[in-house]
ZADREN-203491 format. One record per residue (C-alpha): x, y, z; residue number from 1; residue in one letter. Coordinates in nm, 3 decimals, always signed. Layout:
// ZADREN-203491
{pt {X; Y; Z}; NUM; 'A'};
...
END
This chain:
// ZADREN-203491
{pt {-0.437; +8.037; +3.505}; 1; 'X'};
{pt {-0.430; +8.241; +3.817}; 2; 'X'};
{pt {-0.346; +8.085; +4.181}; 3; 'X'};
{pt {-0.454; +8.281; +4.481}; 4; 'X'};
{pt {-0.202; +8.232; +4.786}; 5; 'X'};
{pt {-0.272; +8.302; +5.149}; 6; 'X'};
{pt {-0.147; +8.208; +5.484}; 7; 'X'};
{pt {-0.242; +8.326; +5.817}; 8; 'X'};
{pt {+0.091; +8.330; +5.976}; 9; 'X'};
{pt {+0.203; +8.575; +5.687}; 10; 'X'};
{pt {+0.484; +8.343; +5.579}; 11; 'X'};
{pt {+0.393; +8.333; +5.203}; 12; 'X'};
{pt {+0.680; +8.479; +5.008}; 13; 'X'};
{pt {+0.868; +8.154; +4.983}; 14; 'X'};
{pt {+0.578; +7.996; +4.853}; 15; 'X'};
{pt {+0.489; +8.216; +4.606}; 16; 'X'};
{pt {+0.820; +8.180; +4.449}; 17; 'X'};
{pt {+0.819; +7.812; +4.490}; 18; 'X'};
{pt {+0.498; +7.808; +4.291}; 19; 'X'};
{pt {+0.604; +8.048; +4.029}; 20; 'X'};
{pt {+0.882; +7.777; +3.939}; 21; 'X'};
{pt {+0.700; +7.491; +3.968}; 22; 'X'};
{pt {+0.409; +7.651; +3.753}; 23; 'X'};
{pt {+0.556; +7.915; +3.542}; 24; 'X'};
{pt {+0.282; +7.959; +3.290}; 25; 'X'};
{pt {+0.059; +8.055; +3.595}; 26; 'X'};
{pt {+0.019; +8.407; +3.758}; 27; 'X'};
{pt {+0.037; +8.345; +4.148}; 28; 'X'};
{pt {-0.150; +8.618; +4.361}; 29; 'X'};
{pt {-0.079; +8.661; +4.734}; 30; 'X'};
{pt {-0.405; +8.778; +4.907}; 31; 'X'};
{pt {-0.456; +9.044; +5.163}; 32; 'X'};
{pt {-0.730; +9.217; +5.264}; 33; 'X'};
{pt {-0.601; +9.575; +5.135}; 34; 'X'};
{pt {-0.557; +9.431; +4.766}; 35; 'X'};
{pt {-0.666; +9.648; +4.469}; 36; 'X'};
{pt {-0.987; +9.566; +4.295}; 37; 'X'};
{pt {-0.774; +9.493; +3.977}; 38; 'X'};
{pt {-0.577; +9.230; +4.201}; 39; 'X'};
{pt {-0.891; +9.064; +4.333}; 40; 'X'};
{pt {-0.978; +8.961; +3.979}; 41; 'X'};
{pt {-1.121; +8.577; +3.986}; 42; 'X'};
{pt {-0.867; +8.326; +4.044}; 43; 'X'};
{pt {-0.872; +7.936; +3.908}; 44; 'X'};
{pt {-0.746; +7.766; +4.236}; 45; 'X'};
{pt {-0.662; +7.883; +4.574}; 46; 'X'};
{pt {-0.383; +7.748; +4.819}; 47; 'X'};
{pt {-0.453; +7.842; +5.144}; 48; 'X'};
{pt {-0.399; +7.788; +5.525}; 49; 'X'};
{pt {-0.600; +7.914; +5.832}; 50; 'X'};
{pt {-0.797; +8.152; +5.598}; 51; 'X'};
{pt {-1.009; +8.443; +5.741}; 52; 'X'};
{pt {-1.368; +8.522; +5.687}; 53; 'X'};
{pt {-1.252; +8.789; +5.451}; 54; 'X'};
{pt {-1.095; +8.543; +5.216}; 55; 'X'};
{pt {-1.413; +8.372; +5.124}; 56; 'X'};
{pt {-1.542; +8.624; +4.864}; 57; 'X'};
{pt {-1.224; +8.536; +4.665}; 58; 'X'};
{pt {-1.287; +8.152; +4.664}; 59; 'X'};
{pt {-1.625; +8.198; +4.495}; 60; 'X'};
{pt {-1.505; +8.132; +4.135}; 61; 'X'};
{pt {-1.219; +7.877; +4.196}; 62; 'X'};
{pt {-1.208; +7.521; +4.047}; 63; 'X'};
{pt {-1.063; +7.374; +4.382}; 64; 'X'};
{pt {-0.920; +7.484; +4.705}; 65; 'X'};
{pt {-0.613; +7.317; +4.808}; 66; 'X'};
{pt {-0.459; +7.328; +5.133}; 67; 'X'};
{pt {-0.097; +7.375; +5.275}; 68; 'X'};
{pt {-0.129; +7.117; +5.541}; 69; 'X'};
{pt {-0.299; +6.784; +5.640}; 70; 'X'};
{pt {-0.557; +6.939; +5.867}; 71; 'X'};
{pt {-0.871; +7.084; +5.699}; 72; 'X'};
{pt {-1.073; +7.185; +6.047}; 73; 'X'};
{pt {-0.953; +7.574; +6.000}; 74; 'X'};
{pt {-1.116; +7.598; +5.659}; 75; 'X'};
{pt {-1.418; +7.367; +5.685}; 76; 'X'};
{pt {-1.553; +7.569; +6.015}; 77; 'X'};
{pt {-1.666; +7.799; +5.749}; 78; 'X'};
{pt {-1.928; +7.551; +5.658}; 79; 'X'};
{pt {-2.174; +7.657; +5.357}; 80; 'X'};
{pt {-2.004; +7.948; +5.329}; 81; 'X'};
{pt {-1.756; +7.766; +5.135}; 82; 'X'};
{pt {-1.825; +7.704; +4.757}; 83; 'X'};
{pt {-1.909; +7.377; +4.625}; 84; 'X'};
{pt {-1.563; +7.282; +4.491}; 85; 'X'};
{pt {-1.331; +7.002; +4.575}; 86; 'X'};
{pt {-1.126; +7.090; +4.896}; 87; 'X'};
{pt {-0.780; +6.883; +4.855}; 88; 'X'};
{pt {-0.564; +6.840; +5.165}; 89; 'X'};
{pt {-0.220; +6.763; +5.153}; 90; 'X'};
{pt {-0.096; +6.428; +5.151}; 91; 'X'};
{pt {+0.199; +6.288; +5.362}; 92; 'X'};
{pt {+0.451; +6.536; +5.199}; 93; 'X'};
{pt {+0.714; +6.416; +5.425}; 94; 'X'};
{pt {+0.497; +6.453; +5.757}; 95; 'X'};
{pt {+0.433; +6.108; +5.829}; 96; 'X'};
{pt {+0.824; +6.013; +5.892}; 97; 'X'};
{pt {+0.823; +6.325; +6.129}; 98; 'X'};
{pt {+0.530; +6.257; +6.313}; 99; 'X'};
{pt {+0.640; +5.852; +6.353}; 100; 'X'};
{pt {+0.948; +6.005; +6.457}; 101; 'X'};
{pt {+0.818; +6.231; +6.729}; 102; 'X'};
{pt {+0.576; +5.960; +6.889}; 103; 'X'};
{pt {+0.850; +5.718; +6.880}; 104; 'X'};
{pt {+1.055; +5.981; +7.119}; 105; 'X'};
{pt {+0.785; +6.043; +7.350}; 106; 'X'};
{pt {+0.705; +5.667; +7.393}; 107; 'X'};
{pt {+1.053; +5.538; +7.436}; 108; 'X'};
{pt {+1.124; +5.864; +7.661}; 109; 'X'};
{pt {+0.850; +5.747; +7.910}; 110; 'X'};
{pt {+0.910; +5.376; +7.867}; 111; 'X'};
{pt {+1.267; +5.405; +7.923}; 112; 'X'};
{pt {+1.232; +5.639; +8.210}; 113; 'X'};
{pt {+1.416; +5.929; +8.051}; 114; 'X'};
{pt {+1.203; +6.194; +8.193}; 115; 'X'};
{pt {+1.275; +6.067; +8.525}; 116; 'X'};
{pt {+1.654; +6.068; +8.446}; 117; 'X'};
{pt {+1.636; +6.443; +8.351}; 118; 'X'};
{pt {+1.480; +6.507; +8.693}; 119; 'X'};
{pt {+1.746; +6.359; +8.860}; 120; 'X'};
{pt {+2.007; +6.480; +8.654}; 121; 'X'};
{pt {+1.905; +6.869; +8.762}; 122; 'X'};
{pt {+1.947; +6.746; +9.115}; 123; 'X'};
{pt {+2.252; +6.600; +9.079}; 124; 'X'};
{pt {+2.150; +6.245; +9.126}; 125; 'X'};
{pt {+2.303; +5.910; +8.998}; 126; 'X'};
{pt {+2.046; +5.650; +9.022}; 127; 'X'};
{pt {+1.982; +5.381; +8.793}; 128; 'X'};
{pt {+1.609; +5.325; +8.808}; 129; 'X'};
{pt {+1.395; +4.988; +8.729}; 130; 'X'};
{pt {+1.225; +4.997; +8.396}; 131; 'X'};
{pt {+0.834; +5.064; +8.469}; 132; 'X'};
{pt {+0.742; +4.715; +8.305}; 133; 'X'};
{pt {+0.822; +4.471; +8.042}; 134; 'X'};
{pt {+0.779; +4.599; +7.695}; 135; 'X'};
{pt {+0.537; +4.299; +7.630}; 136; 'X'};
{pt {+0.311; +4.468; +7.876}; 137; 'X'};
{pt {+0.346; +4.810; +7.719}; 138; 'X'};
{pt {+0.074; +4.846; +7.476}; 139; 'X'};
{pt {+0.064; +5.137; +7.291}; 140; 'X'};
{pt {-0.281; +5.239; +7.137}; 141; 'X'};
{pt {-0.310; +5.465; +6.828}; 142; 'X'};
{pt {-0.601; +5.655; +6.817}; 143; 'X'};
{pt {-0.668; +5.742; +6.418}; 144; 'X'};
{pt {-0.531; +5.494; +6.130}; 145; 'X'};
{pt {-0.498; +5.761; +5.845}; 146; 'X'};
{pt {-0.227; +5.855; +5.637}; 147; 'X'};
{pt {-0.030; +5.950; +5.947}; 148; 'X'};
{pt {-0.149; +5.694; +6.205}; 149; 'X'};
{pt {-0.037; +5.375; +6.017}; 150; 'X'};
{pt {+0.330; +5.489; +5.971}; 151; 'X'};
{pt {+0.289; +5.568; +6.363}; 152; 'X'};
{pt {+0.174; +5.232; +6.425}; 153; 'X'};
{pt {+0.441; +5.045; +6.199}; 154; 'X'};
{pt {+0.716; +5.231; +6.352}; 155; 'X'};
{pt {+0.598; +5.135; +6.725}; 156; 'X'};
{pt {+0.559; +4.797; +6.604}; 157; 'X'};
{pt {+0.917; +4.789; +6.459}; 158; 'X'};
{pt {+1.031; +4.903; +6.809}; 159; 'X'};
{pt {+0.899; +4.567; +6.943}; 160; 'X'};
{pt {+0.592; +4.755; +7.130}; 161; 'X'};
{pt {+0.240; +4.551; +7.114}; 162; 'X'};
{pt {+0.030; +4.804; +6.938}; 163; 'X'};
{pt {-0.366; +4.839; +6.890}; 164; 'X'};
{pt {-0.558; +5.090; +6.659}; 165; 'X'};
{pt {-0.902; +5.253; +6.693}; 166; 'X'};
{pt {-1.045; +5.432; +6.391}; 167; 'X'};
{pt {-1.413; +5.551; +6.307}; 168; 'X'};
{pt {-1.506; +5.267; +6.067}; 169; 'X'};
{pt {-1.346; +4.924; +6.081}; 170; 'X'};
{pt {-0.975; +4.856; +5.951}; 171; 'X'};
{pt {-0.788; +4.535; +5.885}; 172; 'X'};
{pt {-0.399; +4.540; +6.006}; 173; 'X'};
{pt {-0.255; +4.217; +5.986}; 174; 'X'};
{pt {-0.122; +4.109; +6.329}; 175; 'X'};
{pt {-0.280; +4.442; +6.485}; 176; 'X'};
{pt {-0.602; +4.430; +6.713}; 177; 'X'};
{pt {-0.811; +4.692; +6.565}; 178; 'X'};
{pt {-1.117; +4.835; +6.703}; 179; 'X'};
{pt {-1.391; +5.058; +6.540}; 180; 'X'};
{pt {-1.671; +5.299; +6.645}; 181; 'X'};
{pt {-1.772; +5.447; +6.969}; 182; 'X'};
{pt {-1.903; +5.105; +7.072}; 183; 'X'};
{pt {-1.539; +4.967; +7.077}; 184; 'X'};
{pt {-1.364; +5.290; +7.232}; 185; 'X'};
{pt {-1.376; +5.182; +7.576}; 186; 'X'};
{pt {-1.234; +4.836; +7.522}; 187; 'X'};
{pt {-0.949; +4.986; +7.299}; 188; 'X'};
{pt {-0.883; +5.247; +7.573}; 189; 'X'};
{pt {-0.860; +4.988; +7.853}; 190; 'X'};
{pt {-0.607; +4.799; +7.696}; 191; 'X'};
{pt {-0.394; +5.089; +7.608}; 192; 'X'};
{pt {-0.073; +5.183; +7.827}; 193; 'X'};
{pt {+0.022; +5.448; +7.575}; 194; 'X'};
{pt {-0.247; +5.649; +7.412}; 195; 'X'};
{pt {-0.154; +5.825; +7.093}; 196; 'X'};
{pt {-0.413; +6.049; +6.944}; 197; 'X'};
{pt {-0.402; +6.108; +6.561}; 198; 'X'};
{pt {-0.758; +6.191; +6.496}; 199; 'X'};
{pt {-0.863; +6.460; +6.286}; 200; 'X'};
{pt {-1.081; +6.750; +6.442}; 201; 'X'};
{pt {-1.433; +6.726; +6.369}; 202; 'X'};
{pt {-1.780; +6.790; +6.579}; 203; 'X'};
{pt {-1.758; +6.408; +6.683}; 204; 'X'};
{pt {-1.392; +6.428; +6.784}; 205; 'X'};
{pt {-1.395; +6.744; +6.984}; 206; 'X'};
{pt {-1.359; +6.678; +7.371}; 207; 'X'};
{pt {-1.340; +6.314; +7.282}; 208; 'X'};
{pt {-1.071; +6.262; +7.528}; 209; 'X'};
{pt {-1.239; +6.386; +7.833}; 210; 'X'};
{pt {-1.273; +6.275; +8.193}; 211; 'X'};
{pt {-1.514; +5.998; +8.116}; 212; 'X'};
{pt {-1.301; +5.823; +7.817}; 213; 'X'};
{pt {-0.959; +5.920; +7.980}; 214; 'X'};
{pt {-1.059; +5.724; +8.307}; 215; 'X'};
{pt {-1.104; +5.433; +8.099}; 216; 'X'};
{pt {-0.716; +5.410; +8.031}; 217; 'X'};
{pt {-0.550; +5.178; +8.279}; 218; 'X'};
{pt {-0.380; +5.346; +8.579}; 219; 'X'};
{pt {-0.050; +5.478; +8.524}; 220; 'X'};
{pt {-0.141; +5.525; +8.136}; 221; 'X'};
{pt {+0.069; +5.777; +7.930}; 222; 'X'};
{pt {-0.113; +6.048; +7.654}; 223; 'X'};
{pt {+0.065; +6.196; +7.350}; 224; 'X'};
{pt {-0.134; +6.406; +7.144}; 225; 'X'};
{pt {+0.006; +6.520; +6.776}; 226; 'X'};
{pt {-0.346; +6.589; +6.603}; 227; 'X'};
{pt {-0.526; +6.873; +6.738}; 228; 'X'};
{pt {-0.579; +7.044; +7.090}; 229; 'X'};
{pt {-0.942; +7.037; +7.094}; 230; 'X'};
{pt {-0.991; +6.671; +7.092}; 231; 'X'};
{pt {-0.848; +6.678; +7.438}; 232; 'X'};
{pt {-1.028; +6.839; +7.727}; 233; 'X'};
{pt {-0.769; +6.986; +7.892}; 234; 'X'};
{pt {-0.907; +7.035; +8.254}; 235; 'X'};
{pt {-0.992; +6.670; +8.262}; 236; 'X'};
{pt {-0.649; +6.550; +8.163}; 237; 'X'};
{pt {-0.477; +6.802; +8.401}; 238; 'X'};
{pt {-0.702; +6.655; +8.692}; 239; 'X'};
{pt {-0.617; +6.302; +8.613}; 240; 'X'};
{pt {-0.278; +6.374; +8.624}; 241; 'X'};
{pt {-0.323; +6.536; +8.952}; 242; 'X'};
{pt {-0.483; +6.240; +9.083}; 243; 'X'};
{pt {-0.243; +6.006; +8.977}; 244; 'X'};
{pt {-0.435; +5.803; +8.720}; 245; 'X'};
{pt {-0.252; +5.922; +8.440}; 246; 'X'};
{pt {+0.106; +5.917; +8.460}; 247; 'X'};
{pt {+0.199; +6.228; +8.246}; 248; 'X'};
{pt {+0.147; +6.373; +7.889}; 249; 'X'};
{pt {+0.360; +6.480; +7.580}; 250; 'X'};
{pt {+0.144; +6.739; +7.426}; 251; 'X'};
{pt {+0.246; +6.922; +7.076}; 252; 'X'};
{pt {-0.091; +7.075; +6.999}; 253; 'X'};
{pt {-0.349; +7.280; +7.220}; 254; 'X'};
{pt {-0.679; +7.446; +7.195}; 255; 'X'};
{pt {-0.541; +7.761; +7.209}; 256; 'X'};
{pt {-0.185; +7.836; +7.037}; 257; 'X'};
{pt {+0.065; +7.963; +7.130}; 258; 'X'};
{pt {-0.009; +7.789; +7.463}; 259; 'X'};
{pt {-0.110; +8.111; +7.685}; 260; 'X'};
{pt {+0.152; +8.183; +7.979}; 261; 'X'};
{pt {-0.098; +8.152; +8.264}; 262; 'X'};
{pt {-0.212; +7.802; +8.142}; 263; 'X'};
{pt {-0.153; +7.534; +8.417}; 264; 'X'};
{pt {+0.016; +7.279; +8.179}; 265; 'X'};
{pt {+0.347; +7.520; +8.202}; 266; 'X'};
{pt {+0.356; +7.456; +8.568}; 267; 'X'};
{pt {+0.283; +7.056; +8.570}; 268; 'X'};
{pt {+0.624; +6.884; +8.567}; 269; 'X'};
{pt {+0.467; +6.544; +8.422}; 270; 'X'};
{pt {+0.327; +6.710; +8.126}; 271; 'X'};
{pt {+0.569; +6.780; +7.821}; 272; 'X'};
{pt {+0.534; +7.047; +7.596}; 273; 'X'};
{pt {+0.662; +7.116; +7.218}; 274; 'X'};
{pt {+0.517; +7.419; +7.020}; 275; 'X'};
{pt {+0.320; +7.215; +6.747}; 276; 'X'};
{pt {+0.649; +7.099; +6.570}; 277; 'X'};
{pt {+0.572; +6.688; +6.563}; 278; 'X'};
{pt {+0.510; +6.740; +6.177}; 279; 'X'};
{pt {+0.644; +7.044; +6.007}; 280; 'X'};
{pt {+0.516; +7.064; +5.646}; 281; 'X'};
{pt {+0.803; +7.069; +5.392}; 282; 'X'};
{pt {+0.724; +7.328; +5.184}; 283; 'X'};
{pt {+0.912; +7.224; +4.832}; 284; 'X'};
{pt {+0.730; +6.868; +4.886}; 285; 'X'};
{pt {+0.416; +7.054; +4.933}; 286; 'X'};
{pt {+0.441; +7.270; +4.618}; 287; 'X'};
{pt {+0.522; +6.984; +4.389}; 288; 'X'};
{pt {+0.234; +6.758; +4.498}; 289; 'X'};
{pt {-0.014; +7.070; +4.474}; 290; 'X'};
{pt {+0.098; +7.143; +4.146}; 291; 'X'};
{pt {+0.081; +6.813; +4.010}; 292; 'X'};
{pt {-0.287; +6.788; +4.110}; 293; 'X'};
{pt {-0.338; +7.134; +3.972}; 294; 'X'};
{pt {-0.171; +6.981; +3.639}; 295; 'X'};
{pt {-0.408; +6.669; +3.651}; 296; 'X'};
{pt {-0.730; +6.892; +3.725}; 297; 'X'};
{pt {-0.653; +7.106; +3.400}; 298; 'X'};
{pt {-0.635; +6.775; +3.205}; 299; 'X'};
{pt {-0.932; +6.654; +3.355}; 300; 'X'};
{pt {-0.797; +6.354; +3.534}; 301; 'X'};
{pt {-0.876; +6.235; +3.884}; 302; 'X'};
{pt {-0.686; +6.366; +4.194}; 303; 'X'};
{pt {-0.686; +6.214; +4.584}; 304; 'X'};
{pt {-0.687; +6.349; +4.945}; 305; 'X'};
{pt {-1.003; +6.527; +4.852}; 306; 'X'};
{pt {-1.179; +6.605; +5.186}; 307; 'X'};
{pt {-1.510; +6.437; +5.263}; 308; 'X'};
{pt {-1.722; +6.717; +5.398}; 309; 'X'};
{pt {-1.971; +6.514; +5.573}; 310; 'X'};
{pt {-1.662; +6.340; +5.758}; 311; 'X'};
{pt {-1.501; +6.634; +5.788}; 312; 'X'};
{pt {-1.166; +6.480; +5.680}; 313; 'X'};
END
């Protein structure tokens, strides 16, 4: 059995070592554009992240394509050029806990006014501030109730925040107001003080958070995006922050990464920027998960986390 490995960032050798340990009877092949023809013999499985178009020919004969992370948009953008085999995204693999921690921190930082205290400290000001509002009036809305969104919602609820959720299709979460579909998006947004975006990137969600939708948030709302940068119309968010309708944002993902030096977000003090670190892939857990699924496929057993290409996630 041959397993093709590729990462667009070039950090692949640790993955190759871990797969060699997890699947000692398999041959792991680290793909690069200058490989010899002998090295490019057909592989049984591919494990990739942010592949290039040049890699597509090597996927023609694989039984399944595994992703080294939860997002699928970097692969699905190739559309019909991909072979008709299962595409398997990474399950939790430790990311849900990290994501919940990040969102909890960003929410508490705004709610407890730690952002204001940071500014005061830089100016040498000692001044206790009143809270922005009662916690009972500080509703946090989670946009996307999948494997990562649900743990975030539960964590916020455990912290005592009123929560609500929105998803593409109806979800029933006991004790949580849930909204579904575009017809209910406006009602969801209008009652949300902190908006947490957890949606996958699809043609339907690209630029979903534009001026029209962001304006449906109540005045003084706060935005947290840990999903994909292209979900957010960046100029619209910036304009609404400068106009005072949106109080600020914590953003971990951006349309172009790394965020370019001239980008106006860098100079907006009401926007907190982190470099796509809200939920880092834990390599050892990811390798164990993928290796186990390859074993199941080899035995003819079913696996989960298969991407629905029609939905885009």
